[in-house]
KOLNUTI-376858 format. One record per residue (C-alpha): residue in three letters; residue number from 0; x, y, z. Coordinates in Angstrom, 1 decimal. Layout:
BEGIN
('ala' NUM (X Y Z))
...
// end
This chain:
BEGIN
('met' 0 (-13.3 31.3 -6.8))
('ile' 1 (-13.6 27.5 -6.1))
('val' 2 (-13.3 26.2 -2.6))
('glu' 3 (-12.9 22.4 -2.5))
('asn' 4 (-12.9 20.8 0.9))
('lys' 5 (-11.1 17.5 1.4))
('lys' 6 (-10.5 15.6 4.6))
('val' 7 (-7.6 13.2 5.3))
('his' 8 (-7.3 11.4 8.6))
('ile' 9 (-4.2 10.3 10.5))
('phe' 10 (-5.0 7.0 12.2))
('trp' 11 (-3.0 4.9 14.5))
('arg' 12 (-1.6 1.7 13.2))
('lys' 13 (-2.9 -1.0 15.6))
('ile' 14 (0.1 -2.6 17.2))
('glu' 15 (-1.3 -5.6 19.2))
('ser' 16 (1.1 -7.2 21.7))
('ser' 17 (0.0 -10.1 23.8))
('tyr' 18 (0.5 -7.9 26.8))
('ala' 19 (-1.7 -5.2 25.4))
('ile' 20 (-4.5 -7.6 24.4))
('ala' 21 (-4.5 -9.2 27.9))
('asn' 22 (-4.7 -5.9 29.6))
('arg' 23 (-7.0 -4.1 27.1))
('lys' 24 (-9.6 -3.1 29.7))
('val' 25 (-7.1 -1.4 32.1))
('leu' 26 (-4.5 0.0 29.7))
('val' 27 (-5.0 3.3 28.0))
('glu' 28 (-2.2 4.3 25.6))
('ala' 29 (-1.4 8.0 25.7))
('pro' 30 (-1.7 10.0 22.5))
('arg' 31 (1.1 9.1 20.0))
('lys' 32 (3.2 12.0 18.8))
('leu' 33 (4.3 12.8 15.3))
('gly' 34 (7.9 13.8 15.7))
('ser' 35 (10.8 14.9 13.6))
('ser' 36 (13.3 12.9 11.5))
('ile' 37 (16.3 14.1 9.6))
('ser' 38 (15.3 12.8 6.2))
('ser' 39 (11.7 14.1 6.4))
('val' 40 (12.9 17.5 7.5))
('gln' 41 (15.4 17.7 4.6))
('lys' 42 (12.6 16.8 2.2))
('met' 43 (10.4 19.6 3.5))
('leu' 44 (13.1 22.2 3.5))
('ala' 45 (14.2 21.2 0.0))
('asn' 46 (11.1 22.9 -1.4))
('ser' 47 (12.1 26.4 -0.3))
('asp' 48 (9.5 28.1 -2.5))
('glu' 49 (6.7 26.2 -0.9))
('gln' 50 (8.0 27.0 2.6))
('lys' 51 (8.1 30.7 1.7))
('lys' 52 (4.6 30.6 0.3))
('tyr' 53 (2.8 28.8 3.2))
('met' 54 (4.9 28.9 6.3))
('pro' 55 (4.8 32.6 7.2))
('asp' 56 (1.2 32.1 8.3))
('ile' 57 (2.4 29.4 10.8))
('val' 58 (5.7 30.9 12.1))
('ser' 59 (4.6 34.6 11.9))
('ile' 60 (7.9 35.6 10.2))
('ala' 61 (8.3 36.8 6.7))
('pro' 62 (10.8 35.1 4.3))
('ser' 63 (12.7 38.4 4.0))
('ser' 64 (13.7 38.1 7.7))
('asn' 65 (17.3 37.3 8.5))
('asp' 66 (16.0 34.7 10.9))
('trp' 67 (13.8 33.0 8.3))
('asn' 68 (16.0 29.9 7.6))
('lys' 69 (16.8 29.4 11.3))
('ile' 70 (13.1 29.6 12.3))
('ile' 71 (11.9 27.3 9.6))
('lys' 72 (14.5 24.7 10.3))
('ala' 73 (13.9 24.9 14.0))
('tyr' 74 (10.1 24.5 13.4))
('trp' 75 (10.5 21.2 11.4))
('asp' 76 (13.3 19.9 13.7))
('ser' 77 (11.0 20.3 16.6))
('ile' 78 (7.6 19.3 15.1))
('ser' 79 (5.5 17.5 17.7))
('glu' 80 (1.8 16.7 17.0))
('asp' 81 (-0.4 14.7 19.3))
('ile' 82 (-2.5 12.1 17.5))
('pro' 83 (-5.3 10.7 19.6))
('glu' 84 (-6.4 7.0 19.3))
('ile' 85 (-9.5 8.0 17.4))
('gly' 86 (-7.3 9.7 14.8))
('lys' 87 (-6.8 13.3 13.7))
('pro' 88 (-8.7 14.8 10.7))
('leu' 89 (-6.8 17.2 8.5))
('glu' 90 (-8.4 19.7 6.1))
('val' 91 (-6.3 19.4 3.0))
('gly' 92 (-8.6 21.1 0.4))
('phe' 93 (-7.7 24.1 -1.7))
('ile' 94 (-8.9 27.5 -2.8))
('tyr' 95 (-8.6 28.0 -6.6))
('asp' 96 (-8.7 31.7 -7.7))
('ile' 97 (-7.4 32.7 -11.1))
('asn' 98 (-7.7 36.3 -10.2))
('ser' 99 (-5.4 36.1 -7.1))
('ile' 100 (-2.5 38.4 -7.4))
('glu' 101 (-0.5 36.0 -5.2))
('phe' 102 (-0.3 33.4 -8.0))
('ala' 103 (-0.3 35.7 -11.1))
('asp' 104 (3.4 35.4 -11.8))
('ser' 105 (3.4 31.6 -11.6))
('ile' 106 (0.3 31.3 -13.8))
('lys' 107 (1.9 33.7 -16.4))
('val' 108 (5.1 31.7 -16.5))
('tyr' 109 (3.2 28.5 -16.9))
('asn' 110 (0.8 29.9 -19.6))
('asn' 111 (3.8 31.1 -21.6))
('ser' 112 (5.2 27.6 -21.7))
('val' 113 (2.2 25.7 -23.0))
('asp' 114 (-0.1 25.8 -26.0))
('ala' 115 (-3.5 27.6 -26.0))
('lys' 116 (-5.4 24.4 -25.0))
('lys' 117 (-3.5 23.9 -21.8))
('lys' 118 (-3.4 27.5 -20.6))
('leu' 119 (-4.9 28.3 -17.2))
('ser' 120 (-7.7 30.9 -17.6))
('ser' 121 (-10.3 30.0 -15.0))
('asp' 122 (-10.6 28.7 -11.4))
('lys' 123 (-11.7 25.4 -12.9))
('asp' 124 (-8.7 25.2 -15.1))
('ile' 125 (-6.4 25.3 -12.1))
('lys' 126 (-8.4 22.7 -10.2))
('asp' 127 (-8.5 20.5 -13.3))
('tyr' 128 (-4.8 20.8 -13.8))
('phe' 129 (-4.2 19.1 -10.4))
('asp' 130 (-7.2 16.7 -10.6))
('asn' 131 (-6.1 15.4 -14.0))
('lys' 132 (-2.6 14.7 -12.7))
('leu' 133 (-3.8 12.9 -9.6))
('asn' 134 (-6.4 10.9 -11.6))
('ser' 135 (-3.7 9.9 -14.1))
('val' 136 (-1.5 8.6 -11.2))
('glu' 137 (-4.5 6.7 -9.7))
('lys' 138 (-5.3 5.2 -13.1))
('glu' 139 (-1.8 3.9 -13.6))
('phe' 140 (-1.7 2.7 -10.0))
('met' 141 (-4.9 0.6 -10.5))
('lys' 142 (-3.5 -0.8 -13.7))
('gln' 143 (-0.3 -2.0 -11.8))
('val' 144 (-2.4 -3.4 -9.0))
('lys' 145 (-4.5 -5.5 -11.4))
('glu' 146 (-1.3 -6.8 -13.0))
('ala' 147 (0.2 -7.6 -9.6))
('asn' 148 (-2.9 -9.5 -8.6))
('leu' 149 (-2.7 -11.7 -11.7))
('ile' 150 (0.8 -12.9 -10.7))
('ser' 151 (0.5 -16.4 -9.0))
('asp' 152 (3.8 -16.1 -7.2))
('val' 153 (2.9 -14.3 -4.0))
('arg' 154 (6.4 -12.9 -3.5))
('lys' 155 (6.6 -11.6 -7.0))
('ser' 156 (3.1 -10.2 -6.7))
('asp' 157 (4.0 -8.4 -3.4))
('glu' 158 (7.1 -6.9 -5.0))
('lys' 159 (5.2 -5.5 -7.9))
('leu' 160 (2.5 -4.1 -5.6))
('ala' 161 (5.0 -2.5 -3.4))
('glu' 162 (6.6 -0.8 -6.4))
('ala' 163 (3.2 0.4 -7.6))
('tyr' 164 (2.6 2.0 -4.2))
('arg' 165 (6.1 3.6 -4.2))
('ile' 166 (5.6 5.1 -7.7))
('lys' 167 (2.1 6.3 -6.7))
('tyr' 168 (3.1 8.2 -3.6))
('asp' 169 (6.4 9.6 -5.1))
('ser' 170 (4.2 11.0 -7.9))
('ile' 171 (1.7 12.5 -5.4))
('val' 172 (4.4 14.2 -3.5))
('thr' 173 (5.7 15.7 -6.7))
('ile' 174 (2.3 17.0 -7.6))
('glu' 175 (1.6 18.4 -4.1))
('ser' 176 (5.0 20.1 -4.2))
('glu' 177 (3.8 22.2 -7.2))
('arg' 178 (0.5 23.4 -5.7))
('his' 179 (2.0 26.5 -4.0))
('lys' 180 (2.5 28.0 -7.4))
('phe' 181 (-1.2 28.1 -8.3))
('cys' 182 (-3.5 27.7 -5.2))
('lys' 183 (-3.8 28.1 -1.5))
('pro' 184 (-4.8 25.6 1.2))
('ile' 185 (-8.0 26.1 3.0))
('asn' 186 (-6.1 25.3 6.3))
('ile' 187 (-2.4 25.9 5.8))
('ala' 188 (-1.4 24.3 9.1))
('asp' 189 (-3.3 21.1 8.4))
('tyr' 190 (-2.1 20.9 4.8))
('met' 191 (1.6 21.3 5.8))
('leu' 192 (1.2 18.6 8.4))
('tyr' 193 (-0.2 16.4 5.7))
('arg' 194 (2.7 17.3 3.4))
('tyr' 195 (5.0 16.3 6.2))
('cys' 196 (3.2 13.0 6.8))
('leu' 197 (3.7 12.1 3.1))
('val' 198 (7.5 12.1 3.6))
('tyr' 199 (7.7 10.9 7.3))
('arg' 200 (8.7 7.3 7.7))
('asp' 201 (6.5 6.6 10.7))
('val' 202 (3.4 7.3 8.6))
('ala' 203 (2.1 5.0 5.9))
('asn' 204 (0.6 6.9 3.0))
('asp' 205 (-2.2 4.3 2.7))
('lys' 206 (-3.9 1.8 5.1))
('asp' 207 (-2.7 -1.1 2.9))
('leu' 208 (0.9 -0.1 3.7))
('ala' 209 (0.5 0.1 7.5))
('glu' 210 (2.0 -3.3 8.1))
('lys' 211 (5.0 -3.0 5.8))
('ser' 212 (7.4 -1.9 8.5))
('pro' 213 (7.5 -2.2 12.3))
('lys' 214 (8.6 1.5 12.3))
('ile' 215 (5.2 2.6 11.0))
('arg' 216 (3.0 4.0 13.8))
('phe' 217 (0.3 5.8 11.8))
('tyr' 218 (-1.4 5.7 8.4))
('leu' 219 (-3.2 8.3 6.2))
('gln' 220 (-6.7 7.7 4.8))
('asp' 221 (-9.0 10.1 3.1))
('glu' 222 (-12.8 10.0 3.5))
('ser' 223 (-13.5 8.6 0.1))
('ser' 224 (-11.0 5.8 0.8))
('ile' 225 (-12.7 5.1 4.2))
('asn' 226 (-16.0 4.6 2.4))
('arg' 227 (-14.3 2.5 -0.3))
('tyr' 228 (-12.7 0.3 2.3))
('lys' 229 (-16.0 -0.3 4.0))
('lys' 230 (-17.6 -1.4 0.7))
('leu' 231 (-14.5 -3.5 -0.1))
('ala' 232 (-14.6 -5.2 3.3))
('gln' 233 (-18.3 -6.1 2.7))
('asp' 234 (-17.5 -7.3 -0.9))
('asn' 235 (-14.5 -9.3 0.3))
('glu' 236 (-16.5 -10.9 3.1))
('arg' 237 (-19.2 -12.0 0.7))
('asn' 238 (-16.7 -13.2 -1.9))
('ser' 239 (-14.5 -15.0 0.5))
('met' 240 (-17.5 -16.8 2.2))
('asn' 241 (-18.8 -18.0 -1.2))
('leu' 242 (-15.3 -19.3 -2.1))
('phe' 243 (-15.0 -21.0 1.3))
('leu' 244 (-18.4 -22.7 1.0))
('asp' 245 (-17.4 -24.0 -2.5))
('leu' 246 (-14.0 -25.3 -1.3))
('ile' 247 (-15.3 -27.3 1.7))
('lys' 248 (-17.4 -29.4 -0.7))
('asn' 249 (-14.1 -31.2 -1.6))
('lys' 250 (-11.4 -31.8 1.1))
('asn' 251 (-8.7 -31.9 -1.6))
('asp' 252 (-9.5 -28.4 -2.7))
('val' 253 (-9.2 -27.3 0.9))
('glu' 254 (-5.7 -28.9 1.1))
('asp' 255 (-4.6 -27.4 -2.1))
('val' 256 (-5.5 -23.9 -1.0))
('leu' 257 (-3.9 -24.3 2.4))
('tyr' 258 (-0.6 -25.4 0.7))
('ala' 259 (-0.9 -22.7 -2.0))
('met' 260 (-1.2 -20.1 0.8))
('gly' 261 (2.1 -21.3 2.2))
('leu' 262 (0.6 -23.0 5.3))
('gly' 263 (2.0 -26.5 4.7))
('asn' 264 (3.7 -26.6 8.2))
('glu' 265 (0.5 -25.7 10.0))
('ile' 266 (-2.2 -27.8 8.3))
('pro' 267 (-4.3 -29.9 10.9))
('glu' 268 (-4.7 -33.6 10.3))
('asp' 269 (-8.4 -33.8 10.9))
('asp' 270 (-10.6 -32.6 8.0))
('thr' 271 (-13.0 -30.7 10.2))
('asp' 272 (-10.1 -28.9 11.9))
('arg' 273 (-8.8 -28.1 8.4))
('phe' 274 (-12.1 -26.5 7.5))
('ser' 275 (-12.0 -24.4 10.7))
('tyr' 276 (-8.4 -23.5 10.1))
('leu' 277 (-9.1 -22.4 6.5))
('asn' 278 (-12.0 -20.3 7.7))
('asn' 279 (-9.8 -18.6 10.2))
('lys' 280 (-7.3 -17.8 7.5))
('arg' 281 (-10.1 -16.5 5.3))
('thr' 282 (-10.9 -13.9 7.9))
('thr' 283 (-7.4 -13.0 9.0))
('asp' 284 (-5.8 -12.9 5.5))
('thr' 285 (-8.8 -12.3 3.3))
('ala' 286 (-7.0 -10.8 0.3))
('lys' 287 (-4.5 -13.7 0.0))
('phe' 288 (-7.3 -16.2 0.5))
('ile' 289 (-9.4 -14.7 -2.3))
('ser' 290 (-6.4 -14.5 -4.6))
('ile' 291 (-5.5 -18.2 -4.2))
('ala' 292 (-9.0 -19.6 -3.9))
('ser' 293 (-10.2 -17.8 -7.1))
('asn' 294 (-7.0 -18.7 -9.0))
('lys' 295 (-7.8 -21.0 -12.0))
('asn' 296 (-4.4 -22.7 -11.2))
('arg' 297 (-5.1 -23.2 -7.5))
('ala' 298 (-4.8 -27.0 -7.7))
('leu' 299 (-1.5 -26.7 -9.5))
('leu' 300 (-0.2 -24.1 -7.0))
('gly' 301 (-1.1 -26.5 -4.2))
('lys' 302 (0.6 -29.4 -5.9))
('ile' 303 (3.8 -27.5 -6.4))
('glu' 304 (3.8 -26.2 -2.8))
('lys' 305 (3.2 -29.8 -1.6))
('leu' 306 (6.3 -31.0 -3.6))
('ile' 307 (8.3 -28.1 -2.1))
('his' 308 (7.0 -29.0 1.4))
('lys' 309 (8.2 -32.6 1.0))
('asn' 310 (11.6 -31.5 -0.5))
('ile' 311 (10.9 -33.1 -3.8))
('leu' 312 (11.2 -29.6 -5.1))
('arg' 313 (13.1 -26.8 -3.4))
('arg' 314 (12.7 -23.0 -3.2))
('leu' 315 (16.2 -21.5 -3.0))
('glu' 316 (16.5 -19.6 0.3))
('gly' 317 (16.1 -15.9 0.0))
('ser' 318 (14.7 -16.1 -3.6))
('ser' 319 (11.6 -17.2 -5.5))
('val' 320 (13.6 -19.7 -7.7))
('ile' 321 (12.2 -23.2 -7.6))
('val' 322 (14.6 -26.1 -8.4))
('asp' 323 (14.7 -29.9 -8.3))
('gly' 324 (15.0 -31.1 -4.7))
('thr' 325 (18.0 -33.4 -5.4))
('asp' 326 (19.5 -31.5 -8.4))
('pro' 327 (19.5 -27.7 -7.9))
('gly' 328 (20.9 -27.4 -11.4))
('lys' 329 (17.4 -28.3 -12.8))
('ile' 330 (15.5 -25.1 -12.5))
('ile' 331 (11.7 -25.5 -12.5))
('gly' 332 (11.1 -21.8 -12.6))
('arg' 333 (12.4 -18.4 -11.5))
('asn' 334 (9.1 -17.9 -9.6))
('met' 335 (5.8 -19.6 -9.1))
('asp' 336 (4.4 -18.4 -12.4))
('asp' 337 (7.3 -20.0 -14.2))
('ala' 338 (6.8 -23.2 -12.2))
('val' 339 (3.1 -23.3 -13.2))
('thr' 340 (4.2 -22.9 -16.9))
('phe' 341 (6.7 -25.8 -16.4))
('phe' 342 (4.0 -28.1 -15.1))
('lys' 343 (1.6 -27.2 -17.9))
('asn' 344 (4.2 -28.0 -20.6))
('asp' 345 (3.6 -31.4 -22.1))
('glu' 346 (7.3 -31.8 -22.7))
('asn' 347 (7.8 -32.1 -19.0))
('lys' 348 (5.2 -34.9 -18.4))
('ala' 349 (7.9 -37.5 -17.6))
('ile' 350 (9.7 -35.6 -14.9))
('ile' 351 (6.4 -34.3 -13.4))
('ser' 352 (5.1 -37.9 -13.3))
('glu' 353 (8.3 -38.9 -11.5))
('tyr' 354 (7.7 -36.1 -8.9))
('glu' 355 (4.1 -37.2 -8.4))
('ser' 356 (5.1 -40.8 -8.0))
('arg' 357 (7.7 -39.9 -5.4))
('tyr' 358 (5.1 -37.9 -3.5))
('lys' 359 (2.6 -40.7 -3.5))
('asn' 360 (5.2 -43.2 -2.2))
('leu' 361 (6.2 -41.1 0.7))
('pro' 362 (5.4 -42.6 4.1))
('asn' 363 (2.3 -41.0 5.8))
// end
């Protein structure tokens, strides 16, 4: 038998209103509740085998009871769990036991469907079966994240990143949905609450997703992720500071990065104020700052955004398409990456020179 503990925490998403900030010392928010939603309940009930395997320990009724379906639906329809401000830890680890009678039939069915190398014949085999699947999902996810981070166009990069997260957590839900066939949670109540959180819209499955929707009130984070975020925060602070110190050696570099970050309407006139403003953005939007400041094309990104800011070029509303400011029939690029390629193409030197000349001749 292998007992593998794993902790996942449910944390509050910090929702900072100006009223709350002003009254922080006197306002204490009551514990937030995890509640029910039609779509999440439907997703939980869809896996009836999982419900029959785990839920009897929670509702104290056997699946053979005539009241089983009624009680299970009533439970999920009425779920209400207080989450304190400090968060709630959940034990979501598993017990792997190849000799358990409870899982003998499922293991037999599986073993009859695979070749000898894939058969489950030990506790470790069962554990590895799920670990390998989850590791494969994480590996593919990290690959997609790296590809997203290489995209210069912020909108396009964000879209690819969002899709990577969606695929990752859809895959995790699918994997977790299969566990009931082969192993048992250490703490069934905690695990089933975790399973519910994975499909509940008010809970982001990752800290990085907590700001993606105003409906999100919580996010999940496991202990390894917490430690990873701490290290990442330290690394990001060091990297961003080094980039900032390099940028302020040249005021033009500072201007380019501010424009490339999409801040053209907010750039201060005074150089010292610009440095302070960039430093503020470095700390409040660190990931974006690092992405732009470390981009080998940052000067070109800044130039294109300046031209867009002055209407010499135009980004079509509601899209990433960049066109000539006076002739929308002239497409510079479907996105920023395409626009960078356009500006690097020697065949476009004449039109680019014209754009630059028009920019220089604009009144201050």
